[in-house]
C-alpha positions as CSV (number, residue, x, y, z in Angstrom):
1,X,-0.5,0.0,0.2
2,X,2.8,2.1,-0.6
3,X,2.2,3.3,-3.9
4,X,0.2,6.5,-4.6
5,X,-1.4,7.9,-7.8
6,X,-0.4,11.1,-9.0
7,X,-2.5,13.1,-11.5
8,X,-2.3,15.8,-14.0
9,X,-5.9,17.6,-12.3
10,X,-8.0,17.1,-9.6
11,X,-10.5,18.4,-7.7
12,X,-14.0,17.9,-5.1
13,X,-15.6,19.3,-2.7
14,X,-19.4,20.2,-1.5
15,X,-21.0,23.1,0.2
16,X,-24.1,24.3,1.2
17,X,-25.9,27.5,2.5
18,X,-27.5,27.3,5.5
19,X,-31.0,26.1,5.6
20,X,-32.3,29.6,5.6
21,X,-30.7,29.9,2.2
22,X,-30.6,26.7,0.9
23,X,-30.1,23.0,0.7
24,X,-26.3,22.2,1.0
25,X,-23.7,20.1,-0.7
26,X,-25.7,16.9,0.3
27,X,-28.7,18.0,1.9
28,X,-31.8,20.7,1.8
29,X,-30.1,22.4,4.8
30,X,-26.6,24.2,4.1
31,X,-22.9,22.6,4.5
32,X,-19.9,24.0,4.0
33,X,-16.3,23.4,4.5
34,X,-14.2,20.9,2.5
35,X,-13.7,18.0,3.8
36,X,-16.6,16.1,4.6
37,X,-18.8,16.1,6.3
38,X,-21.1,14.1,4.7
39,X,-19.6,15.4,1.4
40,X,-18.3,14.5,-1.3
41,X,-15.7,14.7,-3.8
42,X,-12.9,13.6,-5.5
43,X,-11.7,11.3,-8.2
44,X,-8.7,11.0,-11.4
45,X,-9.8,11.0,-14.7
46,X,-7.2,12.2,-17.6
47,X,-4.7,11.6,-15.1
48,X,-1.2,10.1,-14.8
49,X,-1.0,7.2,-12.0
50,X,2.4,7.5,-10.0
51,X,3.7,5.8,-7.0
52,X,3.5,7.3,-3.4
53,X,6.2,7.4,-1.5
54,X,6.1,5.1,1.5
55,X,6.7,7.7,4.0
56,X,3.5,9.5,3.0
57,X,4.8,12.8,1.7
58,X,2.9,13.1,-1.7
59,X,-0.2,15.2,-0.9
60,X,-3.5,14.2,-1.2
61,X,-7.2,14.6,-2.4
62,X,-10.1,14.9,-0.6
63,X,-13.5,16.1,1.0
64,X,-14.6,18.7,3.3
65,X,-17.2,18.4,5.5
66,X,-18.8,21.2,7.2
67,X,-20.4,21.4,10.6
68,X,-23.3,19.5,11.2
69,X,-24.3,16.2,9.6
70,X,-23.8,16.5,6.1
71,X,-21.6,18.1,3.3
72,X,-20.2,21.4,2.8
73,X,-21.9,24.4,3.3
74,X,-22.2,27.3,6.1
75,X,-22.5,25.2,9.3
76,X,-22.4,21.5,7.8
77,X,-19.9,21.0,4.9
78,X,-21.1,17.8,3.3
79,X,-24.6,19.5,3.2
80,X,-25.3,17.7,6.6
81,X,-24.3,18.6,9.4
82,X,-21.5,17.1,11.7
83,X,-22.6,16.3,14.8
84,X,-21.4,17.1,18.3
85,X,-22.6,19.1,21.1
86,X,-19.9,20.5,23.0
87,X,-15.9,19.8,23.7
88,X,-15.0,17.7,26.8
89,X,-11.5,18.0,26.0
90,X,-9.0,21.0,24.6
91,X,-6.3,21.1,22.2
92,X,-2.9,19.8,24.0
93,X,-0.1,19.6,23.2
94,X,1.2,16.4,21.8
95,X,4.6,15.2,21.2
96,X,6.9,18.2,19.4
97,X,7.9,15.8,16.6
98,X,6.4,15.1,13.2
99,X,5.9,11.5,11.9
100,X,4.7,9.3,14.0
101,X,5.2,11.0,17.3
102,X,2.3,13.5,16.4
103,X,2.9,17.3,16.8
104,X,2.9,20.3,18.8
105,X,-0.5,21.8,19.3
106,X,-2.3,18.6,19.0
107,X,-5.4,17.1,19.6
108,X,-5.2,15.5,22.9
109,X,-3.6,16.2,25.9
110,X,-6.5,17.2,28.3
111,X,-9.4,14.8,27.0
112,X,-11.0,14.8,23.9
113,X,-12.5,17.2,21.4
114,X,-15.5,16.6,19.2
115,X,-15.5,17.3,15.6
116,X,-17.8,19.0,13.8
117,X,-16.9,19.1,10.5
118,X,-14.1,17.2,8.3
119,X,-11.8,16.9,5.0
120,X,-9.6,14.8,3.1
121,X,-7.1,15.8,0.7
122,X,-4.1,14.0,-0.6
123,X,-2.5,12.5,1.8
124,X,-3.8,14.6,4.8
125,X,-7.2,15.2,6.6
126,X,-8.6,17.6,8.8
127,X,-11.8,18.5,11.0
128,X,-13.3,21.5,12.7
129,X,-13.8,21.0,16.7
130,X,-17.4,21.3,18.3
131,X,-15.6,25.1,19.2
132,X,-14.5,26.2,16.0
133,X,-11.0,25.1,16.0
134,X,-9.2,23.5,13.0
135,X,-6.8,20.7,13.7
136,X,-5.2,18.9,10.3
137,X,-2.8,15.9,9.8
138,X,-1.1,14.1,7.5
139,X,2.0,15.0,5.0
140,X,3.3,18.7,5.1
141,X,5.0,18.9,1.8
142,X,3.6,21.5,0.4
143,X,2.3,22.9,4.0
144,X,-1.3,21.5,3.6
145,X,-1.6,20.6,7.4
146,X,-1.5,24.5,8.3
147,X,0.7,24.4,11.4
148,X,3.9,26.3,9.6
149,X,5.8,23.2,8.8
150,X,7.2,22.7,5.2
151,X,8.9,19.3,5.0
152,X,8.6,16.8,2.2
153,X,10.3,13.9,4.5
154,X,9.0,11.3,6.7
155,X,9.7,13.5,9.8
156,X,7.1,16.2,8.0
157,X,4.0,13.7,8.1
158,X,2.2,14.2,11.2
159,X,0.0,11.2,12.6
160,X,-1.8,13.0,15.0
161,X,-3.8,16.1,14.3
162,X,-2.2,19.6,15.3
163,X,-3.8,23.0,15.2
164,X,-4.0,25.0,12.5
165,X,-2.0,28.1,13.0
166,X,-4.4,31.0,14.2
167,X,-7.3,28.9,13.5
168,X,-8.6,28.3,17.3
169,X,-11.8,29.7,17.3
170,X,-14.6,30.8,14.3
171,X,-14.2,28.2,11.3
172,X,-17.7,26.4,10.6
173,X,-16.5,24.4,7.9
174,X,-13.5,22.9,6.4
175,X,-12.3,21.5,2.6
176,X,-9.9,20.0,0.4
177,X,-9.1,17.7,-2.2
178,X,-5.3,18.2,-2.9
179,X,-2.3,19.4,-1.4
180,X,-4.1,22.6,-0.1
181,X,-6.5,23.5,2.6
182,X,-9.5,25.9,2.7
183,X,-12.1,27.3,5.6
184,X,-14.6,29.3,6.3
185,X,-12.9,31.3,9.4
186,X,-16.1,34.0,11.0
187,X,-17.2,34.5,7.4
188,X,-14.0,34.9,5.4
189,X,-12.1,32.1,3.8
190,X,-8.8,31.0,4.4
191,X,-6.5,28.7,2.6
192,X,-3.0,27.1,2.8
193,X,-0.8,24.7,1.6
194,X,0.0,24.2,-2.5
195,X,-0.6,27.3,-4.7
196,X,1.1,27.0,-8.0
197,X,-1.9,27.5,-9.3
198,X,-3.1,30.4,-7.5
199,X,-5.6,27.8,-5.3
200,X,-5.0,29.9,-2.2
201,X,-6.5,33.0,-3.8
202,X,-4.1,35.5,-1.8
203,X,-2.9,37.3,-5.5
204,X,0.6,35.1,-5.3
205,X,2.1,31.4,-6.3
206,X,3.9,31.4,-3.6
207,X,2.5,27.8,-1.3
208,X,2.2,29.3,2.5
209,X,2.4,26.8,5.2
210,X,0.0,29.2,7.5
211,X,-3.0,30.2,6.6
212,X,-3.9,33.6,4.3
213,X,-6.9,35.5,3.8
214,X,-8.6,35.0,0.3
215,X,-8.8,38.7,-1.4
216,X,-11.8,39.7,-1.3
217,X,-13.9,37.4,0.9
218,X,-13.2,38.2,4.1
219,X,-16.8,37.9,5.0
220,X,-20.2,37.0,3.8
221,X,-19.0,33.2,2.7
222,X,-21.4,30.3,3.9
223,X,-19.4,27.4,2.1
224,X,-15.2,26.9,0.6
225,X,-15.1,23.5,-2.0
226,X,-11.2,23.2,-2.6
227,X,-10.5,21.0,-5.5
228,X,-7.5,19.7,-7.0
229,X,-5.9,23.0,-7.6
230,X,-8.8,25.4,-7.7
231,X,-11.1,26.3,-4.8
232,X,-14.8,27.6,-5.2
233,X,-16.9,29.3,-2.5
234,X,-20.6,30.3,-2.1
235,X,-21.4,33.3,-0.5
236,X,-24.6,34.4,1.6
237,X,-25.8,36.2,-1.3
238,X,-26.1,32.9,-3.1
239,X,-23.1,33.7,-5.4
240,X,-20.0,31.2,-6.9
241,X,-16.5,32.8,-7.1
242,X,-14.1,30.5,-7.7
243,X,-9.9,31.2,-8.3
244,X,-7.0,29.1,-9.2
245,X,-6.3,26.5,-12.2
246,X,-8.6,26.9,-15.2
247,X,-6.8,24.5,-17.8
248,X,-10.4,22.9,-18.1
249,X,-13.1,25.8,-17.4
250,X,-13.3,25.0,-13.7
251,X,-13.7,28.9,-12.8
252,X,-16.8,28.9,-14.9
253,X,-16.1,32.6,-15.9
254,X,-15.9,31.4,-19.5
255,X,-12.5,32.4,-19.6
256,X,-10.2,30.7,-21.2
257,X,-7.2,31.8,-19.0
258,X,-4.4,29.6,-17.8
259,X,-5.5,30.5,-14.2
260,X,-6.6,33.0,-11.8
261,X,-4.9,34.1,-8.7
262,X,-8.0,36.3,-7.9
263,X,-11.6,35.1,-6.9
264,X,-13.9,35.7,-10.3
265,X,-17.7,35.3,-10.3
266,X,-19.1,32.3,-11.5
267,X,-21.3,33.1,-15.0
268,X,-24.8,33.3,-14.4
269,X,-24.5,32.4,-10.5
270,X,-24.7,35.9,-9.1
271,X,-27.2,34.4,-6.6
272,X,-29.3,31.6,-6.3
273,X,-27.3,28.8,-5.6
274,X,-26.9,27.1,-2.5
275,X,-24.4,24.2,-2.8
276,X,-21.2,23.7,-4.5
277,X,-18.3,21.5,-5.2
278,X,-15.1,21.2,-6.9
279,X,-13.6,18.4,-8.0
280,X,-10.4,17.1,-10.2
281,X,-10.8,19.9,-13.3
282,X,-14.4,20.5,-12.8
283,X,-17.1,21.9,-10.3
284,X,-20.9,22.1,-9.7
285,X,-23.4,23.6,-8.0
286,X,-27.0,22.9,-6.9
287,X,-29.0,26.5,-7.6
288,X,-31.8,27.5,-4.8
289,X,-34.8,25.6,-7.4
290,X,-32.3,22.0,-6.8
291,X,-31.5,22.2,-10.3
292,X,-27.3,20.6,-10.5
293,X,-25.0,22.4,-13.0
294,X,-21.4,21.8,-13.4
295,X,-18.7,23.1,-15.9
296,X,-15.0,22.4,-16.4
297,X,-13.5,19.3,-17.6
298,X,-15.9,16.4,-19.2
299,X,-13.3,13.9,-20.5
300,X,-15.5,11.4,-19.0
301,X,-18.7,12.8,-18.8
302,X,-18.8,14.1,-15.3
303,X,-20.6,17.4,-16.4
304,X,-23.6,15.3,-17.1
305,X,-24.7,17.0,-20.2
306,X,-25.4,13.4,-22.4
307,X,-21.7,14.1,-23.9
308,X,-18.1,13.9,-22.8
309,X,-14.6,14.9,-24.5
310,X,-15.1,18.5,-24.6
311,X,-15.7,20.8,-21.4
312,X,-17.9,24.0,-20.8
313,X,-16.5,27.2,-19.3
314,X,-19.7,28.2,-17.6
315,X,-22.3,26.0,-16.0
316,X,-24.0,23.8,-17.9
317,X,-27.4,21.8,-17.1
318,X,-26.8,18.1,-15.5
319,X,-29.5,15.6,-17.2
320,X,-31.4,14.2,-14.9
321,X,-30.9,15.8,-12.0
322,X,-32.9,19.0,-13.2
323,X,-34.8,19.2,-9.9
324,X,-34.7,18.2,-6.5
325,X,-31.0,18.5,-5.9
326,X,-30.2,19.2,-2.3
327,X,-25.9,18.5,-2.8
328,X,-23.5,17.5,-4.7
329,X,-19.8,16.3,-4.7
330,X,-17.0,16.8,-7.6
331,X,-14.3,13.4,-7.6
332,X,-11.6,13.2,-9.9
333,X,-13.9,13.1,-13.2
334,X,-16.9,11.8,-11.1
335,X,-19.5,13.8,-10.1
336,X,-22.6,12.5,-7.4
337,X,-25.6,14.4,-6.1
338,X,-28.2,13.7,-3.5
339,X,-31.9,14.3,-4.3
340,X,-34.5,16.1,-1.4
341,X,-36.2,12.1,-1.4
342,X,-33.0,10.5,-0.2
343,X,-31.5,9.1,-3.2
344,X,-28.0,9.2,-4.3
345,X,-27.1,9.7,-8.4
346,X,-23.8,9.8,-9.7
347,X,-22.5,10.8,-13.3
348,X,-19.2,10.7,-15.3
349,X,-16.0,8.0,-15.2
350,X,-17.1,4.4,-14.1
351,X,-14.2,2.2,-15.2
352,X,-14.1,1.0,-11.3
353,X,-17.5,0.9,-10.5
354,X,-17.2,4.9,-9.0
355,X,-20.9,5.0,-10.6
356,X,-22.0,2.6,-8.5
357,X,-24.6,1.3,-10.8
358,X,-23.6,-2.4,-11.2
359,X,-21.4,-1.2,-14.2
360,X,-17.6,-1.1,-14.7
361,X,-14.9,-1.1,-17.2
362,X,-12.9,1.3,-19.7
363,X,-16.2,1.9,-21.8
364,X,-18.7,2.0,-18.6
365,X,-18.6,6.1,-18.3
366,X,-22.1,7.8,-17.8
367,X,-22.6,11.1,-19.6
368,X,-26.0,11.7,-17.2
369,X,-27.0,11.2,-13.8
370,X,-27.8,8.2,-12.8
371,X,-29.0,6.3,-9.6
372,X,-26.5,4.0,-7.6
373,X,-28.1,0.9,-6.8
374,X,-30.0,0.0,-3.6
375,X,-30.2,3.9,-2.6
376,X,-33.8,5.3,-3.1
377,X,-34.0,7.0,0.0
378,X,-32.2,7.8,3.1
379,X,-29.1,9.6,1.9
380,X,-27.7,12.1,2.8
381,X,-24.5,13.0,2.2
382,X,-22.2,11.9,-0.8
383,X,-18.4,12.3,-1.5
384,X,-16.9,11.1,-4.4
385,X,-13.1,10.2,-4.3
386,X,-10.5,9.0,-6.9
387,X,-11.8,5.3,-8.2
388,X,-14.4,5.1,-5.3
389,X,-17.2,7.2,-3.8
390,X,-18.8,6.8,-0.4
391,X,-22.1,8.3,1.3
392,X,-24.2,8.2,4.3
393,X,-27.3,5.9,4.2
394,X,-29.6,6.1,6.8
395,X,-26.9,7.1,9.4
396,X,-24.4,4.5,8.1
397,X,-21.4,4.5,6.0
398,X,-21.5,2.6,2.5
399,X,-18.9,2.7,-0.1
400,X,-18.0,1.2,-3.4
401,X,-15.9,1.3,-6.1
402,X,-12.1,0.4,-6.8
403,X,-10.7,-1.0,-3.3
404,X,-6.8,-0.6,-4.3
405,X,-6.1,1.7,-1.5
406,X,-8.4,-0.5,1.2
407,X,-10.9,2.9,1.0
408,X,-13.8,0.9,0.7
409,X,-13.3,0.2,4.5
410,X,-14.9,-3.5,4.9
411,X,-11.6,-5.4,5.0
412,X,-11.5,-6.6,1.9
413,X,-8.0,-6.9,0.2
414,X,-6.7,-4.4,-2.6
415,X,-8.3,-6.8,-5.2
416,X,-11.6,-6.8,-4.2
417,X,-14.0,-4.1,-5.8
418,X,-17.6,-3.7,-5.8
419,X,-20.0,-1.8,-8.5
420,X,-22.5,-1.2,-6.0
421,X,-22.3,0.2,-2.6
422,X,-21.0,-2.0,0.4
423,X,-21.1,-1.2,4.3
424,X,-18.2,0.3,6.0
425,X,-17.0,-1.8,8.8
426,X,-18.2,-0.8,12.2
427,X,-20.1,2.4,10.7
428,X,-23.5,0.9,10.5
429,X,-25.3,3.9,12.5
430,X,-24.6,7.7,14.0
431,X,-22.5,8.5,10.5
432,X,-23.4,12.0,9.7
433,X,-20.6,13.0,7.1
434,X,-18.2,11.2,5.0
435,X,-15.2,12.3,3.4
436,X,-13.4,9.9,0.1
437,X,-10.3,11.2,-1.0
438,X,-8.7,11.9,-4.5
439,X,-6.3,9.4,-3.7
440,X,-6.1,6.5,-0.7
441,X,-8.2,7.1,2.1
442,X,-11.5,8.5,3.7
443,X,-12.9,9.1,7.0
444,X,-16.3,9.6,8.9
445,X,-17.9,11.6,11.2
446,X,-19.9,10.2,13.9
447,X,-22.7,12.0,15.9
448,X,-20.6,11.9,18.9
449,X,-18.0,13.9,17.2
450,X,-15.8,11.2,16.6
451,X,-13.6,10.8,13.2
452,X,-12.8,7.7,11.8
453,X,-10.8,7.0,8.9
454,X,-9.4,4.1,6.8
455,X,-7.2,3.3,3.8
456,X,-3.5,3.2,2.7
457,X,-2.5,6.8,3.6
458,X,-0.2,6.0,6.6
459,X,-0.4,9.4,9.0
460,X,-3.2,10.8,7.1
461,X,-5.8,8.3,9.2
462,X,-4.3,10.2,12.3
463,X,-4.4,6.7,14.2
464,X,-0.6,7.8,15.6
465,X,1.5,5.3,13.1
466,X,1.4,5.1,9.7
467,X,-0.1,1.8,9.5
468,X,-2.3,1.2,6.6
469,X,-6.1,0.7,7.8
470,X,-8.4,-1.6,5.9
471,X,-11.2,-1.1,8.2
472,X,-12.3,2.6,10.2
473,X,-10.2,3.6,13.2
474,X,-10.5,6.3,15.2
475,X,-8.5,9.6,14.4
476,X,-6.1,10.2,18.1
477,X,-7.8,13.0,20.3
478,X,-11.4,12.7,19.1
479,X,-14.0,10.5,21.1
């Protein structure tokens, strides 16, 4: 499990406005953040596969979950808000070293802290606590953990949560997919990590190991979605703005520039949007009327417009999901959404069975939204990763697709795969949010405020060591 996948581009995250504004990434309510609480996102399409250093160094794409039990949004990252009623402990000091030793300022030291939202990146993970603090764990090769460390060696892998510098309160959601992370903090957007395409939104292309403010988005933001190398935000007015890489038109403003260092408004989305998601090379949103729309790369039909190949630089309606959508997730050339009836629909790349409709194979892409087998009701969150997808269904965590990196969480060997949902071991109830990475792990949030992760991402699982986990393990410092 020491191999890793590399991509030319990646993306994903989900977010929704608060209930008053509309649904969220995974539910009618709003949710926010990336990393995942109930949210969706990340997959790989026109990408190269590479090897993952055994030290757990190369980044990771993931989803975000916002406070509450769901996906993303102001209050709940992936549509639903992640649970948790209070903090029973505090952010304490862990060992000052990196790698398996943990990290200074990590969760722990004085009891447990309850999580309210989660997100996963390529080789790191994050959570928002019920006190509004942000903590992360995993690789720091681009500073994506946010604790001031940039270290591509194994010493830079923090296998237990550490505090993100300057974010001890006020955070409502967090999101990640690649090697950067973003959070909504007191209504503004803060980002940290990789910045080669301007994905941090601070007007530069300089990576940062500590949070920096996104230009022009210091207030009024309810959700953020971090894709592979681009980012989008949703405002309380229902407007969507994106920044960063734009090689496939994933910024949605109709331009053909390679990237934008500053936020630009998505065409036709100056208002009326209630949920957002960012994936590998595309982005998606749900309007206040329940219509799903996507833009950017369409190599595998991930825009859901009935064709594959050429993409769109402005939003296009997803065929099969023109009404009733409550949340949306964007992964690696894959998109998914939840409906007001509790169904999950997916579209795009399906060679590994990640669409969940029982099909798989190199020709099994889906160019319009199709129903996931066996999920006719009860779905509250969905998250699309690389070659696999996960969802919360009637409080249970279920995943489908390729299990090469143990990401299905059912204890099966890497050779196992499933084109239909399978139950994640030990998470048959009480799950409020879920996040699937663009690489090699997934995490879930429980109603008790616990964070459980599984896969082969080493320190990104947060168990205090670099071991793989074919079934969920508890993240250090949480219940």
